[in-house]
Wavefront OBJ file of the C-alpha trace (Angstrom):
o trace
v 141.255 105.770 109.892
v 141.647 105.748 106.123
v 139.897 102.369 105.993
v 136.864 103.763 107.771
v 136.607 106.662 105.356
v 136.499 104.201 102.477
v 133.432 102.558 104.012
v 131.469 105.732 104.569
v 130.319 106.281 100.968
v 129.195 102.644 100.738
v 127.372 102.913 104.060
v 125.726 106.140 102.914
v 124.586 104.479 99.679
v 123.182 101.529 101.599
v 121.462 103.892 104.020
v 119.996 105.900 101.153
v 118.791 102.718 99.444
v 117.082 101.644 102.684
v 115.387 105.030 103.005
v 114.188 104.821 99.389
v 112.864 101.310 100.035
v 111.049 102.498 103.161
v 109.575 105.491 101.316
v 108.342 103.196 98.533
v 106.641 100.956 101.102
v 105.087 103.952 102.857
v 103.705 105.119 99.515
v 102.032 101.724 99.026
v 100.514 101.949 102.508
v 99.343 105.525 101.870
v 97.715 104.406 98.612
v 95.884 101.602 100.422
v 94.816 104.062 103.115
v 93.468 106.371 100.399
v 91.310 103.546 99.067
v 89.933 102.763 102.527
v 89.237 106.439 103.230
v 87.463 106.843 99.896
v 85.013 104.085 100.845
v 84.349 105.788 104.191
v 83.895 109.169 102.483
v 81.394 107.751 100.001
v 79.427 105.896 102.669
v 79.334 108.896 104.996
v 78.190 111.143 102.141
v 75.334 108.773 101.354
v 74.433 108.498 105.041
v 74.395 112.248 105.545
v 72.043 112.719 102.589
v 69.662 109.979 103.652
v 66.641 110.209 105.901
v 68.211 110.255 109.332
v 67.128 111.613 112.670
v 68.946 114.708 113.923
v 71.329 112.828 116.233
v 72.201 110.269 113.553
v 72.750 113.055 111.030
v 75.247 114.659 113.415
v 77.163 111.387 113.730
v 77.169 110.954 109.954
v 78.488 114.503 109.565
v 81.225 113.824 112.140
v 82.302 110.706 110.225
v 82.287 112.627 106.942
v 84.304 115.550 108.364
v 86.824 113.300 110.102
v 87.352 111.151 107.020
v 87.833 114.297 104.898
v 90.473 115.457 107.393
v 92.175 112.047 107.298
v 92.178 112.098 103.477
v 93.750 115.577 103.496
v 96.448 114.444 105.935
v 97.093 111.375 103.789
v 97.501 113.572 100.673
v 100.050 115.703 102.527
v 101.966 112.600 103.600
v 101.956 111.264 100.029
v 103.211 114.615 98.765
v 106.083 114.513 101.259
v 106.907 110.910 100.366
v 106.996 111.798 96.652
v 109.531 114.524 97.370
v 111.603 112.147 99.536
v 111.482 109.525 96.797
v 112.913 111.982 94.278
v 116.030 112.675 96.351
l 1 2 3 4 5 6 7 8 9 10 11 12 13 14 15 16 17 18 19 20 21 22 23 24 25 26 27 28 29 30 31 32 33 34 35 36 37 38 39 40 41 42 43 44 45 46 47 48 49 50 51 52 53 54 55 56 57 58 59 60 61 62 63 64 65 66 67 68 69 70 71 72 73 74 75 76 77 78 79 80 81 82 83 84 85 86 87
């Protein structure tokens, strides 16, 4: 039993290192997602302010609103990952 206790701190450190590595990778993915969403936001903004028919304007607005929501969710995830990375 004593031998197993000696391994626990090492296993915990390895587990924590793996979590930190995973969080770092998730932050990279979230950053890349932010870049992709920014392009969608810009394009949808330009579309919604162009000369479009009513139905097309509604679709452009839906894209703009949905991409704004996705960007907000992504910011929340990045905030959480920052706090996890500091632990």
